[in-house]
N, C-alpha and C positions, 0 to 999 in steps of 0.2 A: 081465708085461713092464713095466719102469719107463718113466715119461713122459720124453720128450726134454728135455734141459736147455734153459732159455730162452736165446735168442741175446742177447748183451750189446748194449746200446744204443750207437750211435756216440758217440764223444767229443764233448761239447758239446750232445747232444740229450737231452731229458727222457724219462722212461719213458712219458709220455702222448703222445709224438709232437710236443710243442711245442718251442720253442727253449729250450735249456738255458742255464745260467749263462755258459758260455764264449762262446756265440753272442751272448747279450745284451751281454756285456762288449765283444765285438768291435764290435757296432753302436754302442754308446755311444762307444767310442773313435774310430770313424770319424766319427761326428757331431761329437765334440769337436774332432777334427783339422780338419774342414771349417769349423767355426765359428771356430776359431783362425786358420785360413788366411784366411778372409774378413775378420776383424778386422785381421790383419796387412796385408792388401792395402789396407784402408781407411786405416789409419794411414800406410802408405807413400804412398798417393795424396794425403792431406792434407799430408804433409810435402813432397811435390814441389810441390804448389800453393803452400804457404807460401814455399818457396824461390824459386819463379818470381815470385810477387808481390813478394817482398822485393827481388829483383834489379831488377825493372822499375819498382817503385813506391816502396817504403819507403826503400830506400837512396838513390835520386836525390833524393827529398824531404828526407831527413835531410841529405844533402850540401848541398842548397840552403839549408836553414835554418842549417846551420853556417857556410856562407860569408856569408850575410846578416848573421849575428850575430858575425862574426869581429872586428869593431871595437868591439863592445859596443852596448848599447841606444842610447847617445847618437849614435853614428855611424849606426846604422840609422835612427833618427828623422830625422837630418839629411839622409840620402839620400832618404828618401821624402817629405820636406816641402820639398825644394828646389823653386823655382818651376817649372822645366821638368818635373820628375817629377810634380808635382801636376797640372799642365796635361795631361800625357799620360794619367795615370790617370783624371782626371775625364772627358776626352774619350772614352776607351775605354769607361768604364762607361755614360756617357750614350748614346753611339751604340749600344752593345750592347742597352740597354733599348729604345731606339726600334726597333731591328731586330727584336727578338723580339716586340714588340707587333704590328708589321706582319706578321710571319710567323705569329703566332697567328691573325690574321684571314684573311689570304689563303691561308695553308697549309691551313686548314680548308676554305675555299671550294674550293680546287683539289681537295682530297681528295673533297669532296662531288660535284663535277662528274665526276671520274674514276670514281666508284662508281655514282652515280645516273643519269647521263646517257649517252646514246650519240650520237656524232658522228663524222664522217669524220676520220681521223688520230688517233683516241684512243690507239691503241697507240704511235704515235710520240711523242705528248705525254707519255704515261706513262713511256716510256723516257728522254725528255729530263730528267725530274725528277731522275734519278740522275746526270746529267752532272757536277755539282759534285763528286760522290764519285769519279768516274773521272778527272777532269781535274786534273793537278798544279796546286797553287795559284799557283805562279809563272807557269804558262801561262795560268791564268785572269786574272792581272794583265795579261799582255800582250794577251789578247783584249779585256779591258775598256778598256785604254788605246787600242787600235786602234779600238774602236767608239765610245767616249765621250771620247776625248782630242782633242788638236789635229789638225785635218784629218779629223775624224770623218765617215764616209760618211752618218751620220744627221743631221749638222748639230748635234750636241749635244756641247758641250765642258765637262765637269765635272772635268777633271783638276786636281789640286792644290787642290781645294776639299773642304769637309767633306761635300758631297753625294757625292763619290767614295768616301768611307769607307762611307757607308750603302749605296751601290750595290754595292761589293765584298762587304760583309758579308751583304747580302741574297742575293747570288749563292751564296756558299759555304754559307749556312745554309738555303737553300730546301728541301732534301729532308727535314729533320728532322721538322717538324710534319706534312708531307704523309704521310710513311711511318709516322708514329706513329698518325695518325688513320685512315688508309685501311683497315687490317685491322679496326678496331673497327666502322667503317661497314659493311664487308662482312658481318660477323657479326651486326649489329644486327637484331633481330626487328622487322619492319615491321608486324606485326599490331597492336602497341600504337598506332602512328601512325594506322593505318587505323581502329582502334576510337575513338580520340580524334576523328578527323575525322568519323566517323559520328555522334558525339554533339554535333557542332556546333562543335568547336574549330577555330579558324582556323589557317592555316599557321604564323603567328608564334607562336601559343600552343603548337602541337605542337613547334616547334623549341625554344622556351624551356623548356617543362616536361618534355619527353620526350627529345629528341635531345641537346641540349647537356649535361644532367646526366650522360648516359652517356658522352659524348665528353670530358668535362672531364679525367679522369685522363690520357687519351692526349694531349690538347692540352698539359697541364702538362708531361708527359714530353718532348714535342717542344720546348717552350719552354726547358726546362732544358738540353737538349742544344745548342740553338741559342745560348743565352747562353754556355755554356762554350766553344763553338767560336769565337764572336765575340770573347770576351775575349782568347783566345790567337792569333787569326789574324794571320799575318805575310805570307805569300807573295803573296796577291792585293792587299795594300795597299801594299807597298813601292814599286811602280812608279807607280801611278796617283795616289797621294796626294801625292807629292813630299816627304814627311817634313819639313814645315816646322814648326820648334819653335813652340809656343803657337798653332798654327793647324791643322795636319793631322797632327801627330806623335802616334801612338797608343802605348800602353804597350809592345807587342811591338817596335815599331821603336825606341823609346827604349832598351829593353834591348839590342837589337842594337848601337845606337850606343855605349852604354857599354862593351860588350865590345870593340868596335873601338878604343876609347880606353883599353883595359887597366884599366878600372874595374869589375872583376868584382864586388866587394861592392855597388856601387851597382846593378848589373844584377840581382844576386840579391835585394836589398832590394825593388826594384819588382816583381820576379817573385813574391815572397812575398805582397805586397799583392794582386796580381791573383789569385793562387792562393786566398788566403783569401776574396776577394770572390766568386769562382766557387763555392767550397765553401759559403759562407753562402747564396747564392742557390739552389744545388742542394738544400741541406738544407731551406730554407724551402719550396720548391716541392714537395719530397717529402712534407713534413708536410701541406701543403694538399691534395695529391692523395690521401693516405691518409684525411684527414678527410672529403674530398668523397666518397670511395668508401663509407665507413661511413655517411655521411649519406644517400646515394642508396639504399643497401641497407636 
């Protein structure tokens, strides 16, 4: 009797029971399709992000630059060097620097107290830090005018003075340094502080040599955000400062006044100067933060 004929292997399977050429080709094709689909999704996502940022950032900045330079460089220079524009720009930058220095010190102290200390009402204080974020700036101006203007219940009247500019800017920029430093303090390993203290280091030495180097990038980040906000602040200033030229008129209020006077190129020119100043400071602080981070590491 002859032996039975061998059963033919299924299509796509090898004679040894492994995966044959057809199955291998199918797996490769499926892998290629998945990879191509992932790449297509990535390209689509990047394209959408590019369009979104272009509409919200690049196009408005380009339009601002075009309007500022519509009369040529001579007209641009004439607008930004007029006595009133110079006074407004100088006042804005000086007050912004003062405010961020104060915020760097007191914002760090507030973050330290909120993280390291326990006291009654701590949750309420922690929630109040975010009030400037939630409160519309024009409402903040009304509140500040009611508290520190004419007929103040606190007996303090700083309305229509340069002190009112600092007060308003301090209010609206309060959360930036606090919220930048607070998470770093929470994650900070206290074992190094305890080890330094056990070796005889005093509180000031521990703060200067261990804590502050770790907090510096966060402080710089908060300061940069505070400066950018202070340079462009308008709502909280427009009421309490009185907008007096050469005295309490800041850059944003000057720009608003020029728009009301149908002098859009002048408004755009001063806006460009403020924008460039903010970008320069942000860039410088970013470089300092990166250098400090590498130096600490």
